[in-house]
N, C-alpha and C positions, 0 to 999 in steps of 0.2 A: 238420612234424608236424601232422596234421589236428586233433588235439585241442587243440594250442596255438593253432591258427588259430581254432577254434570258441570257445576261451576269450577270445581277443582280441576277437572279434566280440561275445561276450556282455558283455565289459567295456565296450565302446563303447556298447552298448544300456543297460547299467546306468546310465551317466551320464545317459542320456536319460530313464529311467523309474524309477530307484531312489527318487525322491521319493514315489512311490506305494507301492512295495513295499519298505519299509525294515525291517519286523519279520517274524519268523518267523510270528507269529500272523496277520499280514496276508496272507502268501503262502497259508497254509492256508485262511483265510476266503474269499479270492478264488477259490481252486480249489473250495471247498465250494459257492459260489454257482453256478459253472459246472456242477459235478457235478449239482446239483439241476435245473438247466436241461436237462441232457442225459438224466437218468435219472428225474426226478420225485421223487427221494429225496436226503436229505443223505448225506454220506460216513458209512458205518456206524460207529457208536460203538465197535465191536469192532476197528476197524482203527486201529492206533496209528501216528502220524506223528511222527517225531523227526528231529533233526539230529545228525550225527556226522562226524568226520574220516574220509574214505574215500580210496582211491587217486586220484591226480590225474586219471586218465582216466575216472573214474566220476562221473556226475552224481547218480545215485540208485539205490536197490535196493529191490525188493519181496521180502519173505520170506513165502511163502505158509504155511509151517509155523508161523510165529509171528504171522501176520496183522499185519505191520508194514511200513511204508515208511520208509526212511532216506534223507535228503538230505545231500549233502556240504557240510560247513561251509567247505571250501576253495573252493567255487564261490560266485558272487555271486547276488543276488536274482533276476536275470533267468533265469539257468541253473536255479535252484531252482524257479521258477515253471513253466518249460518241462518240467523233469524230473518234477515232481509230477503233471502231466497224464499223462505217459507211464506212470508207476508206478501211477497210479489205473486206467489201462487194463489193466495186468497184474492188479490186484486184482479188477476187474470180470469179466475173462475167467476167472480162476481160481476166484473165489468165496472165501468165508471158509474157515477151517481144516477145518471138518467136511465140506466139500463140494469141496475143491480137487482138481484133476486130476493124475493121474500119467501121464507119457508120455515118449517118446523125443525125439531131436533134431528130427525133422520137426515134431512137435507144439510143440516149443519155438519153432520159427520161426513157426508159426501164432499162438502167443501174442504174440510180438513184433509181428507184423503187426496183431493186435487192439489192442495197446497203442499203436502208432503211429496207427492209425485213430481211436482214442478221443482221442488227443492232437490230431489234426487237427480233429476235431469240436469239441473245446474251443477251439481257436484260432478256428474259425469263429464261435463264440459270443462270444468276446472282440471280434472285429471289429464285432459289432453295437453295442457300447457304446464301444469304443475302436479306431477303424479303424487308426490309426497303429501302436499296439502290436500289434494282430492281424497286420498286414502284416509287421512286423519279425519276429514269431515265425514267420511263414510262411517268410521268407527264411532264418532260422536253421535251421528244419526242413529246408529244401531243401538247405542245405549239409551238414547231418548225413546226409541221404539220399545225397547225392553221394559222400561219403567211404565210406559203408558199401557202396554199390553198386560202388565200385571194388574192394572186397574180394570182392564176389560175382563180379565179372569175373575176379578172380585165383583163384577157386574156393577161397578160404580158408573153411573150415567155421566160419562165424560166424553165430549165429542172428539178430543184428540185421541183417546184410546180407541174409540170406534173407528176413527179415521185411519189409524195405523192398521187395524184389523181389516178394513176394507182395502187398503193398499196391498196387504198380503194376498187377499182374495183375487184382486185384479192382476197382480203380477203372476200369480199362479195360473190364471186363465190365459194370459198373454205371454206365457213362457219367459217371464222376466223382462219383457219389453216395456220400458218406462213410458216412452212416447205414445205407443198404442194404448196403454192403460189410461194415460191422461186424456188423450184425444177422445177415447170412448166415453170416459166419465163426463167430460165437459159437454157432451151432447144430451145428457140425461138430466131431467128435472126432479125426478122422484126415485127413491131407492128401489121401489118395486118394478121400475122399468129396466133394471139390470138383468142380464141373462141369468137363468136359473142356476147354472153351475157356480156362478160368482156368488149369488145369494146363499146357496147351500154351504159353500166354503166359509163364507163370512159368518153365518149363523152357527156353523159347527165348530168354528175356531175356539169358542169358549170351552166346548167339551174337550177338544184336543188339548188345550192348555191345562185343564183340570186333570185329565188323564196323565199328562206328563208330570204334573205336580204330585199326583198320587204315587207315580212310579219313583219319583225322586224321594218322596217321603219313605217309601218302602225300602229303597236303597240305603237311606240314612239309618233306618231302624236296624237293617241287617248289619251295617257297620258298627252301630252301637252294641249289638248283641255280640259281635266278634270281639270287640274291645273288652266287654265285660267278661267274656269267656277267657280271654288272655289274662286278664287281671286275676281271675279265679285260679287259673293254672299257675300263675306266677306266685300267688299266695301259698298254694298247695306245695309248690316246689320249695319255697322258703321253709315251710314247716318240716318237710322231709329232710332238709339239710340240717335242721337243728338237732 
């Protein structure tokens, strides 16, 4: 189960870093510092951040109608720190209650992409002061991306999966520049407003993943054939020795 694997990784990183982020207030203050670095402002006072018991597969939630972010008390400090960056990305993209956006599934995917881009920008800032922690958060994000892109490959309608796919398309278009990708996306209200090369990459990503999966399957089949041939040769050799 992908979420259990992510939890296991987060727990191993908790042992490494929890001496820094042991309290809820420290998690929030750390994110506030990064938030100010990215936006020039502190986290809005009207945005409430609290901790509560959520479903095990959920790290955090942003509720735009209540201007609140909830982090899961069942997760550890590393997961909470990572999730808060992502949920702050939702809050930045949505705006506060009086200005939040209303939209359909494709626009939800755009918001997820914006949240992931904001999170990646936050991780880049962390790397400037704590290289080791920043790199570990990058690896954790890559694993999260992998599991959701597998869902995109299977065409399960999941906004996180489509969000990561759109992140890939934007970073490809802007040569890996996270800030440009986020700023560009935040000016668009509908998916069809994005530049054609971005949309082409986004829609073709499914086909690329399927092709990669087929190539991997073919490679596995070739390995199995070689193993079977070796077994046959080994059995034949034993017979000749008798």
